[in-house]
N, C-alpha and C positions, 0 to 999 in steps of 0.2 A: 579636519583635523589639522595638523601644521607636526613639520618632521621636531619644533622645542616640543611638546608636547612629550612624544614620545621618547624624545631625548632622558623626557625627565620620569618615566614609564620605567626604564633601564636603569638609572641608578638603585633602582628597586628590585633588582630579578634576583642579586643572591638572598636579601630577606625572603624572595619570595619561594625562591625554591627552595633553605630551608624550613620555612614555615607547611608548603605543602609536600615535600617531603614524609616531615614528623606526621600531616592526614594522614598522607596515605600509608604508611605503616602502617597507624591506626586499623585502616581497611581491612589492608590485605589479613591483619590478626585477626582481622574478626571473623574476615571472611576464611579462615582457614581449619575455622572452630566448626565449620558445621562442609564435612568433603560430602562434597554431590558425585552422583555419575557422569563420568565425561557422554555424553549425549551427543555431543560435536560428532563425534567420529560418523554419527549415523545422517549428516545432515553433506548434501551433495550439492554446492552453489551452481553445478553446469544444469542440472534439470532445468528448464523452461528457457536456459540460455537458445537451444534451438526451436526449431519452425515459427510459431505466432509468437511465442512464451513472452518478449521482453523484458524477461527478471533481468535483475544489477547484477556485475559478477565482481568481484571485489572481497576490499578492509574496509568494514566496517562495525558499529557493535551496536545494541537495538534502539529501533528505533532517535536513531544518531543525526546530528545535523551534518557528519562530515560521511557521505559517502566516495571513496580512494579506490577506481578500478582505473584499469586502461578504456581509455576510449581507441576502434580500431579505423580505417580511412571508410570503410564502405559508407554509402548513406542511407537512410530509407525507409520505410513504413516497418522491418525488422529489425532496424536497427539504432527505435527509439529511448536503449538501454546504455547506449554506445556500444555493444556487443551484440556479437553474435557467433555464435559457434563456425556456424561456416568459414568465416573469414579467419586470415593468418598474418593479416598489416595488423602493426599497432600504431599511432600515431607520441603517443606520451597516457603519462596516469592525473589525469580531474577527480576533481574530489569534491560533483557533485552530481550524482547519476539520479534517473529514474528508475522505477524498477514496473518494470512489467503494463505499461501507461500503452495508448495508442497513438499520442502526441510527443515527439522528443524536447527536451529541451535539457537546460542545466549546461555540466561538462565545466563545469567554470576551475578556472587557474591549473591550464594545463604544462604538466614539467615533465621534459622528456631527456633520460640520460645520453651522450652521445661523446663520441671518437677523432678525432682528426679535424675538416676543416668546417670552418662552423654552416650550419644549412638554419636558415629565419623557416621555413615556410615546410609543410608535412610531405610537400613531394604530389603526385600521384599515383594512382593504379597502375596506371602504365611508365610509367617511370619513379619509382622509389626514390632513386640514386638523386632526384635532383631538390628534394631535399631529406628527413633527417625520419622519417619513417620503419619500421624495421621488420621483417619477418617475426613470425613466431613459429613455434608449434605445442598443438596441447602434451606432446610428451614431456618435454620442458618448463607444465607450468604446475603448478600447486594451486588449488581454493581450498579455504578452510574456516570457517567461521571467524572472522577477525583478523584472516591472510591472506596474502594474493603474492603468489613470484613469477614471474617467467625470467629466461633467458631473452635476450633479445638479439638472433641472430649477427646480425649486421656489425652490433660492438662487440661483442662478448660481452657484454655487461646482464651481470643478473641483478632482476630489482626484484624490489621486497619489498610490499605495504604492510602495514595496520594502521590502527587509528584508536582514539578515545574517542571522546563524543562530537569536540568541535576543535581537535586537532587529524590529521594527516601525516603518519610518520611514515619517509621512506627511506629504505638501506639499497644503496648502491654497491653491485663489487666489482669496481675498475679491472680491464685489465693495465698494465701497464700503459701508459703513456702520457707525453710532454704536449699531447690537445687533448684534453679531457673535460670536458664542459656539460654542462643541465641547461637548456631550452627553456623558458618559462614565457608559454603564449597565451596573453588573454582574447587572442582575436578568434583563436580556435570555440566553438561549443558543438553542442549535439543538435539536431535537428532544426527544428527553427528558432534557434538563439540567433542571435548577433549583435555583435560589440558595440556598445553605441559612445560609451566614452569613458576610455580606461587609465591608470596610470601606473608605472612602476618605477619604486626610486632606489637605491642605496644609500641605506641607512649607516650603517660602518662594514666592517671586512667580511660579516659573517650576520648582516641580517638589512633583506629587504621587505618593502611594505609597498601597499598598493590598494587597487580598487578597481574593479569591474561591473559595470551596470553595462546591462541589455535587453533588449526585448526579444519575444517570443511567443511564444504559447502565453507564459509571464511578461506580461506587456511592459514591465516595470522594472526589471530585477536589480534588486541592489548591495556589493556583495566586497566586504574589507578582507582583506588578509595581513598577512607579516608570515617571512617564508625565514628560518633560520637552517644558518647551515652548521656541520663539524667543521668543515674544515677551510679555512678563510679563504676568501673571493681572492684569484691571484689577479684577475684581470674582469672588468666588468663593464659590454658592451650592451644598446638599447637602440632598437628597431624602431621604426616605425612601418609596419607591415615589411616590407624588406630594404630602404632605406634607413645608412646609417643617423642617429641622433648623436648631439655630444651631450657631456655631461654627466648628470648622476639621476639625471630624472628626469621623463618623458610622457606626456599625455596624447594621447590620441582616442580613436575607434580601431588604429590594431597594434599595439605598445607591446614590442617582445622582448624577452631580456636576457640573455649569455652567460652566464658565471663559465669561468676556465683553470684548471689550474692542470698541474699536474700529479700524475698516479702514480704508484707503485703496483707492481703484480699484487693481485686480492688486498687493494686496500677498501677498506668500507666506507664512504661517506654517506651521510644521514641527514636527513631534513626535516626539517619540522614544518611545517606548512597551517597554523589558525586562522579559519575564521570567521569571520563575522557582519551581522547585518548589521550593525551598529559603525562599525567604528576599527581603524586598525592599530589603535590603543587597547579595545576591546580584545581584539583577534589575537596580543601578544601578549595579555593575562589572560587569558582562555589556555596559550600555552605555558606560560605561566605556574597555571594550577592546576591545569588535568597531565601535563608533559614536562617538570623542570628538571630529569636528565635524560640522558641519552643512550638509555638500559633497552633496545630495541626487543630485544626476547622478551622481557617483562615487560611489556604494553600488551606483543603478542597475548602472553601468558592471562594476562587482565583481561584483553579481548575476549581471550574464549573464557575465562573468568565469566562476565557479566553475559554470555550466550547456553553458559552451563545456568548460572542462575531463572533466566524465565523457561530452557525448557525442560529443566526440571519440575516447572509447576505444570509439565503433562504428563505425567510419569505415565507410558505403557510394556504390556508386557505379549512378547510375542514369537516364534519358534521363524517365523516369516521376515527373514534378514529384510527383505527384498521390499518388503510391508512398512521397515521401521525406520526406513533408510528416503520413503515417498515419502513418512509422515513426519516426522523431522525437520525433512526438508521441509513441509512442508509449511511446519508451525515455525520453524525460520523465517521462511518467504513475508508472513504476516507483521513478525514484526519491524523489518526495514524499513516502515513510516506507520502512521505517519513521523514529519521528522521532527527534531529540532530543531527550532528558531528563534534562540535566546543564546545569550552569551553565559558564563556561569556565576556572572552576577545580578540575573537576571532581566539585562536590561535587553528589549528587541528594538523592531522599526514595525510599526503600523500598518495597516493599506491604506493610511492618510497618509505614511512616509515620516508621523511625526515618529518622534526616543521617548520610548513608556521606558522609563527607569525601573530598578530590582522589581520588577514584578512577581509577585505572590504566587507564582503558577510555573510552570513549564509551558512558555508559546510554545505552540506546535504550529506544521502548518504540511503544505501534500498529501491534502484532503480530497481523498477521491471517494467523493460521499456515495454517487449513484451508482458505485460499485459497491463498497464497504459495507450499507446501511444492514445488508438485506445476512453480513455471515460473517464478515470479520468487525463490526461495531460491536454486536452479540457474542462474538467469544473474548471481546476485551473483557466486554462486563463480566466475565467469569474470573480470572485471569488477569487483568491488569488493570484494579478496581479503582488506586492513584491514577493510572493516566486514562480513563476515562474521565474523574474530577479534572484531569487536563486539559485533556479535549474540546471538554464543553467549556472550560475558561477560555480557552481561545476562541472557542467559535463566538461566544458569548460579549468578547475583544473585539471580533471582526465584525460585529453587528453593532455594536457602537462607534466605530469607525466605519462603519461604510451603507449602513443605515440596513443594514437588515442578513443575513447569518450567509454561509460561504455557499456556493454549489460545488464548485471544481476549486478551491482558491492552491495557488503554490508559489511561498518564498512571497509571501507580502502578498499578493494578486490575486483581483479575483480576475476566472477565466469565462465563467457561466456555461461551463461544459458541461452539454449532455441536460438532458430533460428535470424536471423538477423541483423539490428544495427539497433535498435528501439529507440539511444538515437536523430536516425535521423528525422523524424519526428515530434518529440515534439520540436524540437530544430527548424525546419523549421516553425513550428509554429505557435511559437511565433515570429520569426523575419517578419512571413508572418503577423502578427497582431501587428506588430506595437511597439514592445516593445522596447525598448532603454537602458535599464538597466544591458545592456550587451555589448561585441562588437564584433558589426555582423561581421566584418571583418574577426575573431577569426573563427570564431563561424563557420562561413561558408568554411574555411581553415577545422577546424577539423572534418567536413562532410564528407567534397573530399577527406582528409586523409585516414580517417577511412574507408571509400569505395576504395578506392584504393589498398588496402594492400591483399595478398597473403595467410590471414589464411580462412579458416573456407569455401573455397568453391568460393573464391571471384580472386582465381585468371582463376580457369574456366569462373565466370562470366567474366571477361575481355575480355578473348579470345578467348572463345564461344557462350553467349552472356546467359547459365545457364549449370549445372554441373550436370554431368553424375552421373547417377546412381547405379557406379558398382564404382568411386570416393567417394564420402561422404554420411551419413547418413542424412535419411530424405532432400535429394538433391530439391525434391522440393519444403519444407514448408522453405525450405532455397533461394532458387530462387526466389519463392512468396515478401516474407518479402523484400529480396537486391528489388525487384524490385520498391515497396512503397517509402523505399526509398531512390529509385535512383531516380523518379520521384520526391519528398518533395525537394531533392540538387537541381533540374532543374529549379523547379518554385521558390527557392532562389536566383541562375549563376538568372534568366531574369530579376527579381527586381532589384537584383545588378549591371544588365546592361556586363554580362559574359555570352554572347553568344556563344563562344566556349563548355565552356561547359555546356551550358542549350539546345545543340544540341545534344550532348555527351553521358548526361544524361538522357537528356527524350527521347533517344533511348533503353538506360538499363531497362529505370520504363515500357517501351512494353513487356521488357524480357519473362515475364507470361505468352505471348502468343506462348510461346518456349517447354512448357510444357502443349498445348492444344494440344490434339488429338479428331481431326475434324473427326473424323470416329466414333467417341462414345461420343463426347463433356466432354469429361472429361478432368480433369489433371493430369498426369500422369509420369509416373520414363524414361526418356530416356537413353539412353549407350549413339546414338551416333544423327548426324545428321538425319538418315537414320534405327535406330531401338530404339521400346520403350521395355521397362524392360519386360518380360514375367515370370510367366505367373501376368494378375493384372482385381483384383475385384476389384470397386467403393464402395466396403461393408468394406469389410477385412482390418486393422490397425493392425498392431505390434510392441508394443509400444519400442521405444528406436532402433527398428531390422529393419526398412521399409523405403521409399521414405517422410513419415508424420511425423509430430510434434503432438502427444495427437490429431490424428484425420486421416478422410482418405478420399478418395476423392470425396465419394461425399458432404463432408463440406468443404475441402479446393478448389473447384472449383471454390468456390464465392468470393476466397479473393482477389477480386480486385480492392479494395474502393476506388482507385485515378483512374479509367479510368473505372467505368461501362459502358461506350458507347461503348469503344473497346471488352467489352466485349459479349455485347449483339448483336456485329455483330460479332465476331468467333461460337456466340451462331446461326448464321440465321438469325438473324431479335428478335424483341420486340415479336410474338410472341409467335416462340419457344425459349426463352428466359425465357417468363410468367411459359407456361407449360413446363418447366425443373424449372422455383423458384417453384411451386406448387408442383411440386409434391415433392420435398424435406421434407415436412413437411410433407408429408403423408406416403413417403415410409418408409417398414420396411424390416432387412433385418441381417443377424447377422453379427457382427465385429468380429470375431473369440475368440479362449481362450485367447491369446495376444494383445488384446486392451488395453489404456490405463483411468487408475482407474479416468485419471479427465473430459474422454466425459459422461458428469451428462446433465441431462436434456434433457430431448432429445424432441422432438414434430415432429414426421417421424424420417428422421438422423440431422433435426435439432440441435446442442445439446447449449442450453445456458448455459450449465455452463463450460464450455469452451471457450474462446474467440476469437477464430480466425471465429465463428460465429457472436459474438454478431454484425455486421453491418446489418446480411446477411436481417432482416427484412425492411428493409429500404428501400434496394434496387424495390420493387414496383414503389415508389414514381417518380424514374430516367424512368419508361417507361410510366408516366401516370395515374399508379391506385392506388394511395394513401389510399386507404380504403382497401384492403388488407394489408398494413402497419400495421394501425388502427385498424384489425381484426386481428394483429396475436402480437403488442406490448400491447394492451391491456390485450388479454389473459397470457401473462409471466408476462405483472405486478399486475396479479387478482391470479396465481398461481402457479407461480415457485418460488415467495417470498408471506413470511409469517410471521409473527411475533412471531412463534415459533423455541425453540434452534435452529431446521433443516429447518430452514426457509429461506436456502440459497441453490439455485440446484446444484452450485458448489464451488470448493476454491474461496475466497474472493479473495485472488490472489491481495491483497497490496490494498484492494479498487476500483480494477477493475470493481467488478461483484456488487461491490454495486454505482459505477460512473453511472453504462448500468441503470438502476435503479432511479436515482437520476433526471439525463437527460431527458428521457424515461417519466416521473411520470409530467413534465411541460411542457411537447408534443413537445420534437424535442431531437437530439441523431448526433453527430455527426459521420454521418455515412463516410465521408471521413477528417480520423483524424488532416490535414491538407490542408486544405483550406477555409478555414475561412467560414464554411457555416454549418447550423444544417438542418438535413432535417426533416419537421416537421411528429409528428406520431399520440398519442391518448390522450391529457391529460388529467389526474385526479384528477387537483383539480382546484375550485373554484375560489381562484384568487392567484398569485403569485409575490413576489417583489422581484426580485434581486438587491441587491447591488453590484453593478461594479465598473472596473476602477472609481475613483477620487472622491470615494462615491456616484456618480448617480445610481438613481431609474430605472430599465427597470420591465414595470407592466403590467402584464397579466394579464385579465379579462377574465374567464372564461363561459360562456354565454349558459343556458341546457343544461348543464354535469351532467349525471347518467350513471350505470352499462349501459343503455340499447343503451344510446347518443355516441356512444365512434365515432364516423367520424364526420371530422368538412365542414361545411357544409359552411363559408365564415369567410378571416380573413379580417383585417383595421389593418393596422398600421400609426399611429401619425394620424388619424380621413380618414386617403387614402384607398381604397381598397385596397386588399393584394394578389391577386389571386396563388403567385406563394408558391409551397410545402416545401419552406425553409425559414429559416431566415439569412441574413446577422453579422457576430460575430460586422460587425462595427455600424450594425445598435444598436445589444443591448446596448456595452460599451458607447452610447453617453444617452441613458436612452430615457423615451418614453411611450409609451403604449398599445400593443397590444392588442386586443379585438380577441378575438377566439370563435364563435357561435357553440355549436354542437348540430347535432340530429343524431337522432336512423338510417335512410340508408342513403348510400354512396350517397352523392353531384353528380351531373352532370357537374357542371360547375367551381368547387375549384380544383385544382391541373390538373386538365385533358387535357389542351389544351397543346402543346408541347411547347411553350411555357415560361410556368409556372412549368414543370417538373423539381424535381433535379435536377443540373448539379456537373462535376464532373469539372469544372470553372468555377464559378459565376463570372458574372460582377463585 
């Protein structure tokens, strides 16, 4: 982009502000006509900022492109989001952050307000004064949905942050100073992030433009920005790392800028930062459209309203305020990502680095699919129908640009992180549930093409039905995940009348059996048709060195959510299956010195802190013992989620850990992620109202609910007895009423007759 093109755009800013203000007025008027409960009061963004939760803390709106929040000086695995509750030093406020991942990245366009002598490096933990970092105290912090504030002790500056979808809005309250500054650091990022090419340019006395290209987990990230200040720039200095650069524009991989001015006591300085994957022009247009004024309080209130709109889609009642706090914080966490990855006009940059103009859907990124396909994406099919269409359209666009569906997509980049092709069950689930905001035939083509590649062990799957352990790392985990993917493709093929594809992928969906050793009834790595990998221990796991991804055989043996009946047969029948499942929750064993840090939240060897275990408690319902599901689920809800900073037992994993809580606390879970059914567990609320498709309400009334009454006794759906231990998606989205009666002892009639058990393929 050129300076001249942006100057032309600036001539239009006044007209744009008028139009945008009128548009905003219309939206606000319509929003005020429908008053909703302020459920943001139950959200505590600090939950998950301790232990290994890795959640984002800061200001954003649901599924927004901007996650504006503090970045701390410490680095490492527990700082993947840039913030950990144990830390007390802030280096600035960046506009992109991940939430709940196991790898750090982003942290783009860092801004730090300072006073006194100019510093252009962050300093070190041992010598903060050598840079611009500042101590802070949690006592001086406030974090709410759409708002964050903190007092920077070193400077006596109060920092306040809020956001629209694509614009970060800063409000800094300065002390009286003749040397007040705003440092813009394009070098700094989070975790693996490394700036490769950056540019910063002063356009006029209130506007800076630039871009930041970087590599890390996302190998080629490109982000453009425009920064607009409420206070004229008195002085502007550029640096390449610590070396001064003359002029008003600089290029390099460590470019920094310092905006300087004088301030009066308690003077408020505002900064708008628009971001774009396309251009600084578009970043400015995002500001013009989404934030044409300087009313900070208005933006805070709008962000709060946006969160309330989404939170009110799941209205629950309980006398337990701690439970409400955990629930609505969990629901909040499910909506930080996937994040918007286009401009207000629809433009975005594709995986092929080409610019796509005026896309007819909202392009999204941050697809942690190996995690979210299990629970978060099924939750979206209930309460985020439009975004389901956007997510699928985004994935189909990625397929057309890179030749396969996303594996773990970040900022227009394929990272190929985690085993499996987990976009497949997400798309299959949307197809099978009747979503039609995308091309279903293209969706099937994309799923099939992705499954027929020769990469990541798929060549072995096609040739011999399993991945040899001496050919690929994490062979068992990959193979088990591919079986789920293939089963999902088969169901869509059946729906579309593609019999040959249905038969082929159904056979591949049963490939999990090829990893099952009947001699010990565990899945394990195999070398050939006649040879298993030895030595073998179902306990030992070696992170990124053996046949399993973040787990061991005790945990992965149960990864057959699509064919529980088949696994029961492999185990030798219902009793042997149940006995072994019982053992999982009590057995103890040393996982070895090289076990993954992700294996947390242990109950026996069940690991709730990691996603492959998330469906396991619900498997009892497939063999007529729903009371055991209730016991395990209620224990997890009560003990492995709390209202404290360390309240998550493992990584948030971009919403999946929280989605498990949301669904399970309502009383059901998507044990099979793509069969249109939810297995019943143990609801903890007294009343639930779900706003589903077409604004219909599915009302769940729970009678006699209490900590002691954790077992479902009987249910009625729309006044008719409902003995099944599962709910169908198609019944929920029609709206209606489910009445659940709870009791202190397992029911002898509900969910125990074979015809009422949960099934892999409900009719």
